LUMTI-270516 format. One line per field, with one value per residue: residue in three letters; y, z, x of N, C-alpha, C in turn; residue number from 1. Coordinates in nm, 2 decimals. Each point is the difference from the previous one (the first is absolute). Last residue first. Layout:
BEGIN
code <- c(ALA,...) $
n_north <- c(Y,...) $
n_up <- c(Z,...) $
n_east <- c(X,...) $
ca_north <- c(Y,...) $
ca_up <- c(Z,...) $
ca_east <- c(X,...) $
c_north <- c(Y,...) $
c_up <- c(Z,...) $
c_east <- c(X,...) $
pos <- c(NUM,...) $
This chain:
BEGIN
code <- c(UNK,UNK,UNK,UNK,UNK,UNK,UNK,UNK,UNK,UNK,UNK,UNK,UNK,UNK,UNK,UNK,UNK,UNK,UNK,UNK,UNK,UNK,UNK,UNK,UNK,UNK,UNK,UNK,UNK,UNK,UNK,UNK,UNK,UNK,UNK,UNK,UNK,UNK,UNK,UNK,UNK,UNK,UNK,UNK,UNK,UNK,UNK,UNK,UNK,UNK,UNK,UNK,UNK,UNK,UNK,UNK,UNK,UNK,UNK,UNK,UNK,UNK,UNK,UNK,UNK,UNK,UNK,UNK,UNK,UNK,UNK,UNK,UNK,UNK,UNK,UNK,UNK,UNK,UNK,UNK,UNK,UNK,UNK,UNK,UNK,UNK,UNK,UNK,UNK,UNK,UNK,UNK,UNK,UNK,UNK,UNK,UNK,UNK,UNK,UNK,UNK,UNK,UNK,UNK,UNK,UNK,UNK,UNK,UNK,UNK,UNK,UNK,UNK,UNK,UNK,UNK,UNK,UNK,UNK,UNK,UNK,UNK,UNK,UNK,UNK,UNK,UNK,UNK,UNK,UNK,UNK,UNK,UNK,UNK,UNK,UNK,UNK,UNK,UNK,UNK,UNK,UNK,UNK,UNK,UNK,UNK,UNK,UNK,UNK,UNK,UNK,UNK,UNK,UNK,UNK,UNK,UNK,UNK,UNK,UNK,UNK,UNK,UNK,UNK,UNK,UNK,UNK,UNK,UNK,UNK,UNK,UNK,UNK,UNK,UNK,UNK,UNK,UNK,UNK,UNK,UNK,UNK,UNK,UNK,UNK,UNK,UNK,UNK,UNK,UNK,UNK,UNK,UNK,UNK,UNK,UNK,UNK,UNK,UNK,UNK,UNK,UNK,UNK,UNK,UNK,UNK,UNK,UNK,UNK,UNK,UNK,UNK,UNK,UNK,UNK,UNK,UNK,UNK,UNK,UNK,UNK,UNK,UNK,UNK,UNK,UNK,UNK,UNK,UNK,UNK,UNK,UNK,UNK,UNK,UNK,UNK,UNK,UNK,UNK,UNK,UNK,UNK,UNK,UNK,UNK,UNK,UNK,UNK,UNK,UNK,UNK,UNK,UNK,UNK,UNK,UNK,UNK,UNK,UNK,UNK,UNK,UNK,UNK,UNK) $
n_north <- c(-1.80,0.28,0.24,0.31,0.49,0.47,0.52,0.36,0.47,0.43,0.55,0.45,0.26,-0.11,0.01,-0.30,-0.30,-0.35,-0.35,-0.14,-0.18,-0.38,-0.37,-0.34,-0.35,-0.32,-0.47,-0.53,-0.36,-0.02,0.32,0.18,0.25,0.30,0.51,0.24,-0.19,0.19,0.47,0.09,-0.05,0.34,0.39,-0.06,0.01,0.41,0.25,-0.13,0.20,0.41,0.09,-0.04,0.23,0.11,0.39,0.21,-0.13,-0.54,-0.35,-0.48,-0.46,-0.60,-0.46,-0.49,-0.33,-0.33,-0.23,-0.17,-0.32,-0.06,-0.08,-0.14,-0.08,0.07,-0.06,0.36,0.52,0.46,0.42,0.10,0.05,-0.12,-0.17,-0.09,-0.06,0.17,0.15,0.39,0.28,-0.23,-0.18,-0.39,-0.33,-0.07,0.12,0.40,0.21,0.33,0.14,0.25,0.07,-0.21,-0.31,-0.17,-0.30,-0.30,-0.27,-0.18,0.26,0.41,0.00,-0.04,0.37,0.26,-0.11,0.13,0.45,0.09,-0.09,0.27,0.35,-0.02,0.06,0.15,-0.30,-0.50,-0.56,-0.53,-0.17,-0.07,0.15,-0.09,-0.01,-0.12,-0.04,-0.01,0.09,0.37,0.34,0.34,0.38,0.38,0.41,0.46,0.44,0.32,0.35,0.08,0.19,0.15,0.41,0.20,0.45,0.48,0.37,0.11,-0.40,-0.04,0.27,-0.20,-0.32,0.10,0.08,-0.39,-0.25,0.24,-0.09,-0.39,-0.01,0.18,-0.27,-0.29,0.16,0.02,-0.34,-0.11,0.23,-0.12,-0.37,0.12,0.20,-0.33,-0.19,0.23,0.09,-0.34,0.06,0.28,-0.19,-0.25,0.26,0.21,-0.21,-0.18,-0.29,-0.03,0.24,-0.18,-0.33,0.10,0.16,-0.33,-0.18,0.25,0.15,0.32,0.39,0.53,0.22,-0.15,0.16,0.42,-0.03,-0.16,0.27,0.29,-0.14,0.03,0.45,0.18,-0.13,0.22,0.22,-0.30,-0.29,-0.33,-0.20,-0.24,-0.31,0.00,0.05,0.21,0.01,0.18,0.07,-0.18,-0.27,-0.16,-0.38,-0.37,-0.14,0.23,0.44,0.24,0.06,0.36,0.41,0.08,0.15,0.46,0.35,0.38,0.45,0.25,0.22,-0.14,-0.40,0.05,0.15,-0.28,-0.29,0.21,0.19,0.20) $
n_up <- c(-2.96,0.48,0.54,0.53,0.27,0.38,0.25,0.36,0.31,0.37,0.32,0.19,0.18,0.49,0.39,0.39,0.37,0.09,-0.44,-0.53,-0.49,-0.26,-0.07,-0.34,-0.22,-0.35,-0.26,-0.19,-0.43,-0.46,-0.41,-0.49,-0.53,-0.39,-0.05,0.14,0.42,0.35,0.15,0.29,0.46,0.26,0.16,0.40,0.40,0.11,0.18,0.41,0.31,0.09,0.27,0.48,0.26,0.33,-0.10,-0.31,-0.49,-0.33,-0.44,-0.33,-0.37,-0.20,-0.07,-0.12,0.24,0.48,0.46,0.54,0.51,0.55,0.59,0.47,0.17,-0.28,-0.41,-0.31,0.13,-0.04,-0.06,0.10,0.08,0.02,-0.28,-0.08,-0.16,0.21,0.18,0.04,-0.47,-0.49,-0.53,-0.32,-0.09,0.42,0.20,0.08,0.27,0.18,0.22,0.17,-0.04,0.09,0.23,0.55,0.46,0.50,0.43,0.23,0.20,-0.26,-0.39,0.08,0.06,-0.36,-0.30,0.16,-0.12,-0.43,-0.09,0.13,-0.27,-0.30,0.03,-0.27,-0.36,0.13,-0.02,0.01,-0.09,0.09,0.11,-0.12,-0.24,-0.52,-0.40,-0.52,-0.61,-0.37,-0.45,-0.44,-0.22,-0.36,0.00,-0.03,0.12,-0.04,-0.02,-0.03,-0.01,0.08,-0.04,-0.50,-0.30,-0.14,0.20,0.42,0.26,0.27,0.41,0.36,0.22,0.33,0.40,0.31,0.25,0.41,0.37,0.20,0.35,0.40,0.36,0.25,0.38,0.40,0.35,0.31,0.38,0.37,0.27,0.33,0.43,0.27,0.30,0.39,0.34,0.29,0.33,0.33,0.36,0.35,0.37,0.35,0.28,0.31,0.04,-0.09,-0.39,-0.39,-0.20,-0.27,-0.43,-0.32,-0.17,-0.32,-0.39,-0.30,-0.28,0.04,0.21,0.45,0.38,0.17,0.24,0.44,0.33,0.17,0.35,0.43,0.20,0.24,0.42,0.41,0.20,0.13,-0.02,-0.03,-0.13,0.17,0.19,0.40,0.42,-0.08,-0.12,-0.09,-0.20,-0.52,-0.39,-0.43,-0.21,0.01,-0.19,0.06,0.02,-0.41,-0.31,0.07,-0.17,-0.41,-0.06,0.08,-0.28,-0.06,0.07,0.45,0.28,-0.05,0.23,0.46,0.17,0.05,0.36,0.52,0.41,0.49) $
n_east <- c(0.95,0.13,0.14,-0.03,-0.02,0.06,0.18,0.25,0.08,0.15,-0.05,-0.05,-0.35,-0.13,0.39,0.34,0.09,-0.36,0.01,0.18,0.22,0.01,-0.40,-0.30,-0.44,-0.33,-0.30,-0.06,0.01,0.02,-0.26,0.01,0.12,0.03,-0.11,-0.41,-0.19,0.25,-0.08,-0.38,0.07,0.20,-0.26,-0.30,0.19,0.10,-0.36,-0.13,0.23,-0.11,-0.37,0.07,0.43,0.45,0.41,0.43,0.12,0.05,0.09,0.02,0.07,-0.07,0.33,0.31,0.37,0.13,-0.16,-0.03,0.04,0.04,0.06,0.10,0.47,0.42,0.26,0.17,-0.05,-0.34,-0.45,-0.52,-0.54,-0.58,-0.51,-0.59,-0.54,-0.52,-0.48,-0.30,0.00,0.12,0.11,0.17,0.30,0.37,0.39,0.33,0.48,0.44,0.54,0.51,0.52,0.52,0.28,-0.15,0.05,-0.11,-0.11,-0.38,-0.30,-0.07,-0.26,-0.50,-0.24,-0.11,-0.36,-0.44,-0.14,-0.16,-0.42,-0.32,-0.17,-0.45,-0.49,-0.40,-0.17,-0.16,0.13,0.27,0.53,0.59,0.58,0.62,0.56,0.30,0.39,0.09,0.14,0.01,-0.15,-0.13,-0.34,-0.30,-0.33,-0.34,-0.29,-0.46,-0.39,-0.56,-0.55,-0.45,-0.27,-0.04,-0.07,-0.12,0.06,-0.24,0.04,0.41,0.00,-0.19,0.22,0.33,-0.11,-0.08,0.38,0.14,-0.26,0.06,0.37,-0.07,-0.22,0.28,0.27,-0.24,-0.07,0.33,0.04,-0.22,0.17,0.36,-0.19,-0.16,0.29,0.17,-0.26,0.07,0.32,-0.09,-0.26,0.22,0.18,-0.25,-0.42,-0.45,-0.43,-0.46,-0.04,0.18,-0.21,-0.37,0.06,0.04,-0.42,-0.24,0.30,0.28,0.15,0.02,-0.35,-0.16,0.24,-0.18,-0.39,0.00,0.16,-0.33,-0.29,0.17,0.03,-0.37,-0.12,0.05,-0.37,-0.40,-0.50,-0.49,-0.50,-0.55,-0.36,-0.27,0.20,0.49,0.54,0.53,0.39,0.01,0.25,0.28,0.16,-0.27,-0.37,-0.44,0.02,0.04,-0.40,-0.28,0.15,-0.13,-0.43,-0.09,0.30,0.36,0.31,0.09,-0.32,-0.45,-0.12,-0.06,-0.39,-0.34,-0.03,0.04,0.36,0.28) $
ca_north <- c(0.01,-0.13,0.01,-0.12,-0.12,-0.09,-0.10,-0.05,-0.12,0.00,-0.14,-0.05,0.05,-0.06,0.10,0.06,0.13,0.08,-0.03,0.05,0.14,0.03,0.10,-0.03,0.17,0.05,0.16,0.10,0.02,-0.15,0.00,-0.05,-0.04,-0.14,-0.03,0.08,-0.02,-0.17,-0.05,0.00,-0.12,-0.07,0.04,0.00,-0.16,-0.08,0.07,-0.05,-0.15,0.03,0.02,-0.16,0.02,-0.11,-0.10,0.02,0.07,0.13,0.05,0.16,0.09,0.16,0.04,0.13,0.03,0.13,-0.05,0.06,0.09,-0.08,0.10,0.04,-0.07,0.04,-0.07,-0.11,-0.10,-0.06,-0.10,0.07,-0.06,0.09,-0.04,0.07,-0.11,-0.02,-0.12,-0.05,0.07,0.03,0.09,0.08,0.03,0.02,-0.17,0.01,-0.06,-0.05,-0.01,-0.08,0.08,0.14,0.02,0.07,0.08,-0.03,0.08,-0.06,-0.07,0.01,-0.02,-0.14,-0.11,0.09,-0.02,-0.11,-0.01,0.09,-0.11,-0.11,0.06,-0.02,-0.06,0.14,0.11,0.14,0.14,0.06,-0.03,0.00,-0.04,0.11,-0.06,0.08,-0.08,0.05,-0.04,-0.10,-0.04,-0.13,-0.03,-0.12,-0.02,-0.12,-0.04,-0.08,-0.02,-0.03,-0.05,-0.13,0.02,-0.07,-0.08,-0.09,0.00,0.09,0.01,-0.09,0.04,0.10,-0.05,-0.07,0.17,0.12,-0.04,0.01,0.12,-0.04,-0.06,0.07,0.04,-0.10,-0.01,0.12,0.01,-0.07,0.06,0.14,-0.04,-0.08,0.14,0.10,-0.09,0.01,0.10,0.00,-0.11,0.06,0.08,-0.09,-0.09,0.10,-0.03,0.09,-0.02,-0.08,0.08,0.12,-0.09,-0.03,0.07,0.08,-0.09,0.03,-0.08,-0.09,-0.13,-0.05,0.09,-0.04,-0.10,0.00,0.06,-0.08,-0.07,0.09,0.00,-0.09,-0.06,0.03,-0.07,-0.05,0.08,0.09,0.02,0.11,0.00,0.09,-0.01,-0.02,-0.15,0.03,0.00,-0.05,0.00,0.10,-0.03,0.11,0.08,-0.01,-0.06,-0.14,-0.01,-0.01,-0.09,-0.13,-0.02,-0.07,-0.10,-0.06,-0.06,-0.14,-0.03,-0.09,0.09,0.13,0.02,-0.05,0.10,0.08,-0.07,-0.09,0.02,-0.10) $
ca_up <- c(-0.11,-0.11,-0.13,-0.07,-0.06,-0.14,-0.04,-0.13,-0.01,-0.14,-0.03,-0.03,-0.14,-0.11,-0.07,-0.16,0.03,0.07,0.13,0.10,0.09,0.00,0.08,0.06,0.03,0.13,-0.02,0.09,0.15,0.02,0.12,0.07,0.11,0.01,-0.02,-0.14,-0.06,-0.03,-0.12,-0.18,-0.04,-0.01,-0.11,-0.16,-0.03,-0.02,-0.14,-0.10,0.00,-0.08,-0.13,-0.02,-0.02,-0.04,0.09,0.07,0.08,0.09,0.13,-0.02,0.17,-0.03,0.09,0.01,-0.13,-0.07,-0.15,-0.12,-0.10,-0.11,-0.08,-0.05,0.05,0.09,0.11,-0.06,-0.05,0.10,-0.06,-0.01,-0.02,0.02,0.12,0.00,0.03,-0.14,0.02,0.16,0.13,0.11,0.11,-0.04,-0.14,-0.03,-0.05,0.02,-0.13,-0.01,-0.11,0.02,0.03,-0.08,-0.09,-0.14,-0.06,-0.14,-0.01,-0.09,0.10,0.12,-0.04,-0.06,0.12,0.08,-0.03,0.03,0.18,-0.02,-0.07,0.15,0.09,-0.04,0.09,0.10,-0.02,-0.05,0.12,-0.08,0.12,-0.08,0.05,0.00,0.09,0.10,0.07,0.09,0.13,0.05,0.15,0.00,0.07,0.03,-0.01,0.05,-0.06,0.10,-0.09,0.07,-0.11,0.07,0.10,0.08,0.05,-0.08,-0.15,-0.06,-0.05,-0.13,-0.11,-0.05,-0.08,-0.14,-0.06,-0.05,-0.11,-0.10,-0.04,-0.05,-0.14,-0.06,-0.06,-0.09,-0.13,-0.09,-0.09,-0.08,-0.11,-0.08,-0.08,-0.14,-0.09,-0.06,-0.09,-0.11,-0.06,-0.07,-0.09,-0.07,-0.09,-0.10,-0.12,-0.11,0.01,-0.11,0.04,0.08,0.11,0.04,0.06,0.16,0.08,0.00,0.12,0.11,0.02,0.08,-0.07,-0.01,-0.17,-0.09,-0.03,-0.07,-0.15,-0.07,-0.04,-0.11,-0.12,-0.08,-0.02,-0.14,-0.10,-0.04,-0.08,0.08,-0.05,0.03,0.01,-0.08,-0.13,-0.09,-0.01,0.12,-0.04,0.11,0.15,0.09,0.09,0.09,-0.04,0.11,-0.05,0.01,0.11,0.10,-0.04,0.08,0.16,-0.02,-0.05,0.12,0.03,-0.01,-0.17,-0.06,0.02,-0.04,-0.18,-0.08,-0.01,-0.14,-0.13,-0.04,-0.17,-0.08) $
ca_east <- c(-0.03,0.03,-0.08,0.04,-0.11,0.04,-0.12,-0.02,-0.04,0.04,-0.01,0.14,0.04,-0.15,-0.12,-0.02,0.09,0.03,0.01,-0.11,0.04,0.13,0.04,0.11,0.05,0.06,0.04,-0.07,0.01,0.06,0.05,-0.09,-0.01,-0.02,0.15,0.02,-0.10,-0.01,0.14,-0.04,-0.09,0.14,0.12,-0.06,-0.05,0.15,0.04,-0.11,0.00,0.14,-0.08,-0.09,-0.16,-0.07,-0.05,-0.10,0.09,-0.11,0.04,-0.01,0.01,-0.03,-0.09,-0.04,-0.07,0.01,0.08,-0.09,0.06,-0.05,-0.02,-0.13,-0.13,-0.03,0.01,-0.07,0.09,0.12,0.11,0.11,0.09,0.11,0.09,0.12,0.12,0.10,0.05,-0.02,0.03,-0.14,0.00,-0.10,-0.07,-0.16,-0.01,-0.12,-0.07,-0.13,-0.11,-0.13,-0.11,-0.09,0.06,-0.05,0.01,-0.01,0.15,0.05,-0.01,0.09,0.17,0.09,0.00,0.13,0.11,0.03,0.10,0.16,0.05,0.04,0.12,0.19,0.09,0.02,0.09,-0.07,-0.02,-0.11,-0.14,-0.08,-0.15,-0.14,-0.05,-0.06,-0.05,0.04,-0.07,0.08,0.00,0.03,0.13,0.04,0.12,0.01,0.12,0.05,0.09,0.11,0.13,0.04,0.08,-0.06,0.11,-0.03,0.07,0.00,-0.10,-0.02,0.14,-0.09,-0.10,0.04,0.01,-0.14,-0.06,0.10,-0.01,-0.13,0.03,0.10,-0.08,-0.10,0.05,0.04,-0.14,0.02,0.10,-0.06,-0.12,0.04,0.05,-0.09,-0.02,0.06,-0.06,-0.13,0.06,0.14,-0.11,-0.07,0.11,0.02,0.16,0.03,0.17,-0.02,-0.10,0.09,0.14,-0.05,-0.01,0.17,0.08,-0.05,-0.12,0.03,-0.01,0.15,0.05,-0.09,0.07,0.15,0.00,-0.03,0.10,0.12,-0.08,0.05,0.12,0.01,-0.02,0.11,0.06,0.07,0.16,0.09,0.13,0.13,0.09,-0.06,-0.06,-0.08,-0.13,-0.12,0.06,-0.05,-0.13,0.00,0.10,0.09,0.12,-0.04,-0.05,0.16,0.10,-0.06,0.06,0.13,0.05,0.00,-0.12,0.04,-0.06,0.11,0.14,0.02,0.00,0.09,0.11,-0.05,0.05,-0.10,-0.09,-0.02) $
c_north <- c(-0.15,0.03,-0.15,-0.04,-0.11,-0.13,-0.08,-0.12,-0.08,-0.22,-0.05,-0.13,-0.07,0.05,-0.07,0.10,0.06,0.17,0.13,0.01,0.03,0.13,0.09,0.13,-0.07,0.12,0.06,0.14,0.10,-0.01,-0.14,-0.02,-0.07,-0.10,-0.17,-0.04,0.04,-0.06,-0.10,0.00,-0.01,-0.14,-0.10,0.05,0.03,-0.14,-0.07,0.06,-0.04,-0.17,0.00,0.03,-0.12,0.03,-0.13,-0.08,0.11,0.09,0.11,0.01,0.16,0.09,0.12,0.06,0.11,-0.02,0.19,0.00,0.05,0.09,-0.08,0.09,0.06,-0.07,0.04,-0.10,-0.16,-0.11,-0.03,-0.07,0.10,-0.05,0.12,-0.03,0.09,-0.08,-0.02,-0.14,-0.08,0.08,-0.01,0.10,0.12,-0.01,-0.03,-0.12,-0.03,-0.04,-0.03,-0.01,-0.11,0.00,0.10,0.02,0.07,0.17,0.02,0.01,-0.10,-0.13,0.06,0.06,-0.12,-0.11,0.03,-0.08,-0.17,-0.07,0.10,-0.10,-0.14,0.01,-0.04,-0.09,0.12,0.10,0.12,0.10,0.10,-0.05,0.00,-0.06,0.09,-0.08,0.15,-0.12,0.00,-0.06,-0.10,-0.05,-0.15,-0.03,-0.15,-0.04,-0.13,-0.04,-0.08,-0.02,-0.01,-0.04,-0.13,-0.02,-0.16,-0.09,-0.12,0.05,0.12,0.00,-0.08,0.08,0.11,-0.03,-0.05,0.10,0.02,-0.07,0.05,0.15,-0.02,-0.03,0.15,0.10,-0.02,-0.03,0.14,0.01,-0.12,0.05,0.11,-0.08,-0.07,0.10,0.06,-0.13,0.00,0.07,-0.01,-0.05,0.08,0.07,-0.07,-0.07,0.09,-0.05,0.13,0.00,-0.11,0.08,0.12,-0.03,-0.05,0.11,0.01,-0.08,0.03,-0.08,-0.15,-0.14,-0.09,0.05,-0.10,-0.10,0.04,0.06,-0.11,-0.10,0.03,-0.05,-0.16,-0.04,0.04,-0.07,-0.06,0.07,0.11,-0.03,0.12,-0.02,0.09,-0.02,0.05,-0.15,0.01,-0.01,-0.04,0.01,0.14,-0.03,0.12,0.09,-0.01,-0.08,-0.16,-0.06,-0.01,-0.10,-0.09,0.00,-0.08,-0.17,-0.07,-0.08,-0.16,0.00,-0.09,0.03,0.09,-0.06,-0.05,0.09,0.10,-0.04,-0.10,0.03) $
c_up <- c(-0.01,-0.13,-0.08,-0.11,-0.07,-0.01,-0.09,-0.03,-0.14,-0.01,-0.13,-0.03,-0.07,-0.13,-0.13,-0.02,-0.15,0.02,0.10,0.12,0.02,0.09,0.03,0.09,0.07,0.02,0.15,-0.01,0.05,0.16,0.05,0.15,0.06,0.08,0.01,-0.05,-0.15,-0.10,-0.01,-0.05,-0.17,-0.09,-0.06,-0.10,-0.10,-0.01,-0.05,-0.10,-0.09,-0.01,-0.10,-0.18,-0.10,-0.02,-0.04,0.13,0.10,0.07,0.04,0.18,-0.04,0.10,-0.06,0.06,-0.05,-0.12,-0.03,-0.16,-0.09,-0.15,-0.10,-0.13,-0.05,0.06,0.13,0.09,-0.02,-0.08,0.10,-0.07,-0.01,0.05,-0.01,0.08,-0.07,0.06,-0.14,0.02,0.16,0.09,0.09,0.17,-0.02,-0.14,-0.02,-0.08,0.04,-0.06,0.04,-0.13,0.03,0.04,-0.11,-0.09,-0.18,-0.04,-0.12,-0.04,-0.05,0.09,0.12,0.00,-0.03,0.15,0.05,-0.07,0.05,0.16,-0.01,-0.09,0.11,0.10,-0.02,0.12,0.08,-0.04,-0.09,0.10,-0.11,0.04,-0.10,0.13,0.05,0.11,0.09,0.13,0.13,0.12,0.05,0.16,0.05,0.03,0.04,-0.07,0.03,-0.08,0.10,-0.07,0.12,-0.07,0.06,0.15,0.09,0.03,-0.06,-0.13,-0.08,-0.07,-0.11,-0.11,-0.06,-0.09,-0.13,-0.11,-0.07,-0.14,-0.09,-0.12,-0.08,-0.17,-0.11,-0.08,-0.10,-0.15,-0.12,-0.08,-0.13,-0.09,-0.06,-0.11,-0.10,-0.11,-0.10,-0.11,-0.10,-0.08,-0.10,-0.13,-0.11,-0.10,-0.10,-0.08,-0.13,0.04,-0.06,0.10,0.13,0.10,0.04,0.06,0.15,0.12,0.02,0.09,0.14,0.04,0.11,-0.08,-0.08,-0.14,-0.12,-0.04,-0.03,-0.18,-0.08,-0.02,-0.09,-0.14,-0.07,-0.07,-0.12,-0.13,-0.06,-0.11,0.09,0.00,-0.02,-0.01,-0.03,-0.15,-0.11,-0.04,0.08,-0.09,0.07,0.15,0.04,0.07,0.08,-0.04,0.05,-0.04,0.00,0.14,0.09,-0.07,0.04,0.15,0.01,-0.06,0.12,0.03,-0.05,-0.15,-0.04,0.01,-0.03,-0.11,-0.04,0.01,-0.16,-0.15,-0.02,-0.16) $
c_east <- c(-0.11,-0.08,0.04,-0.06,0.13,-0.12,0.04,-0.08,0.00,-0.06,0.03,-0.01,0.15,0.07,-0.08,-0.13,0.05,0.00,-0.01,0.02,-0.15,0.07,0.15,0.02,0.15,0.07,0.07,0.09,-0.06,0.02,0.02,0.07,-0.11,0.08,0.03,0.19,0.06,-0.05,0.03,0.13,-0.04,-0.12,0.11,0.07,-0.06,-0.06,0.13,0.07,-0.05,0.04,0.16,-0.02,-0.06,-0.16,-0.10,-0.03,-0.11,0.11,-0.11,0.01,0.00,-0.01,-0.04,-0.13,-0.10,-0.09,0.04,0.06,-0.10,0.07,-0.08,0.01,-0.11,-0.14,-0.03,0.01,-0.03,0.08,0.10,0.12,0.11,0.14,0.13,0.14,0.10,0.14,0.11,0.10,-0.03,0.06,-0.10,0.05,-0.04,0.02,-0.13,-0.04,-0.17,-0.06,-0.13,-0.09,-0.11,-0.12,-0.02,0.12,-0.03,0.02,0.02,0.14,0.08,0.00,0.07,0.14,0.08,0.00,0.11,0.11,0.00,0.01,0.13,0.11,0.05,0.09,0.14,0.14,0.03,0.10,-0.07,-0.06,-0.12,-0.17,-0.11,-0.15,-0.13,-0.08,-0.08,-0.07,0.05,-0.11,0.12,0.05,0.02,0.11,0.00,0.13,0.02,0.16,0.09,0.13,0.11,0.14,0.04,0.10,-0.08,0.04,-0.01,0.05,-0.03,-0.11,-0.06,0.07,-0.07,-0.08,0.03,0.02,-0.11,-0.04,0.09,-0.04,-0.12,0.04,0.04,-0.08,-0.05,0.09,0.03,-0.13,-0.02,0.07,-0.07,-0.07,0.06,0.04,-0.10,-0.02,0.10,-0.01,-0.12,0.02,0.10,-0.06,-0.08,0.12,0.04,0.19,0.05,0.15,0.00,-0.10,0.06,0.12,-0.05,-0.04,0.12,0.04,-0.02,-0.14,0.00,-0.06,0.11,0.05,-0.11,0.03,0.13,-0.05,-0.04,0.12,0.08,-0.13,-0.01,0.13,-0.01,-0.01,0.14,0.08,0.06,0.12,0.07,0.13,0.06,0.05,-0.11,-0.12,-0.10,-0.10,-0.12,0.11,-0.02,-0.14,-0.02,0.09,0.12,0.15,-0.02,-0.02,0.11,0.07,-0.04,0.02,0.11,-0.01,-0.03,-0.19,0.00,-0.03,0.11,0.15,0.06,0.01,0.12,0.14,-0.01,0.07,-0.13,-0.09) $
pos <- c(264,263,262,261,260,259,258,257,256,255,254,253,252,251,250,249,248,247,246,245,244,243,242,241,240,239,238,237,236,235,234,233,232,231,230,229,228,227,226,225,224,223,222,221,220,219,218,217,216,215,214,213,212,211,210,209,208,207,206,205,204,203,202,201,200,199,198,197,196,195,194,193,192,191,190,189,188,187,186,185,184,183,182,181,180,179,178,177,176,175,174,173,172,171,170,169,168,167,166,165,164,163,162,161,160,159,158,157,156,155,154,153,152,151,150,149,148,147,146,145,144,143,142,141,140,139,138,137,136,135,134,133,132,131,130,129,128,127,126,125,124,123,122,121,120,119,118,117,116,115,114,113,112,111,110,109,108,107,106,105,104,103,102,101,100,99,98,97,96,95,94,93,92,91,90,89,88,87,86,85,84,83,82,81,80,79,78,77,76,75,74,73,72,71,70,69,68,67,66,65,64,63,62,61,60,59,58,57,56,55,54,53,52,51,50,49,48,47,46,45,44,43,42,41,40,39,38,37,36,35,34,33,32,31,30,29,28,27,26,25,24,23,22,21,20,19,18,17,16,15,14,13,12,11,10,9,8,7,6,5,4,3,2,1) $
C-alpha cells in the first residue's frame, strides 16, 4: 500500500486535497491505521487520475462523485458530449473577441475611432400583427427558457406560427437579473391567448451573424442615435425578429432584424 505522501507524489495532488476528498467521500483511503495514517492502493491511482481528468473537463466535484458512485459509460459519454459542446461555444466566443481585438488594433494603428459604427437604418412601415407569446421577468441568461416555454405552449394548444419568432423588450430600464421580455410568433387573428401589436413606422436595422451582445449593443445604440438625429422618438417596445436562426443554422448565417416603433 502507498502512504498518503507516496500517493500524493505519484498523482501530483497535495495531501491537503487528498484529506479534503476523504472528508467529502470522493476518494477515501483504502486503510486508515490506528494512528490516523492514511494508506492507498495502487488501484486507486486510476481513480485519482480519472478525478483529475474530469476536473480538467469542467466537472464539479459532486458530478464526479456521482459518476464514481454509479459508474455508467453511456451517461459519462453524454456528459462529456455536453461539456464538449459548452467548451466549443466558449472557444467560439473567445475567437470572436480575438478577431474584434485584432480589428481594433489595426484601426488604432490607422488612427480610426474603434467605437465608430456605420449602421444602416431604414424606416419600415410594418403592418399590424397578431402574436401569441410568453412574457415574464427573467434573468437574461435564461432567455432561451422563454423560447422553450413558447414552443411547448404552441404544441400544447395546436397553434401554428405564421412567421419568424420575435422577442420584445418591455423594460424602460435594462436589468440583467430581472428583464421584462416577451417572446412570440405571428399567428392567425382570433387565436386563443393571442394579442395584437400595432403597425406603423419602425426604425430597423439588420444584424448578420452570431448573437453577439456587443454587436446587438452597437446596433441598438446606432438606431437610437439615428432616431434622435432624425427628429423621431421611440413609440413602443423595441423587438428583434429572428428571420434566420435556430439549431439547424450555422451562427454565421443568422439574420436578425432589430426594430424600434417610432413617431414624430
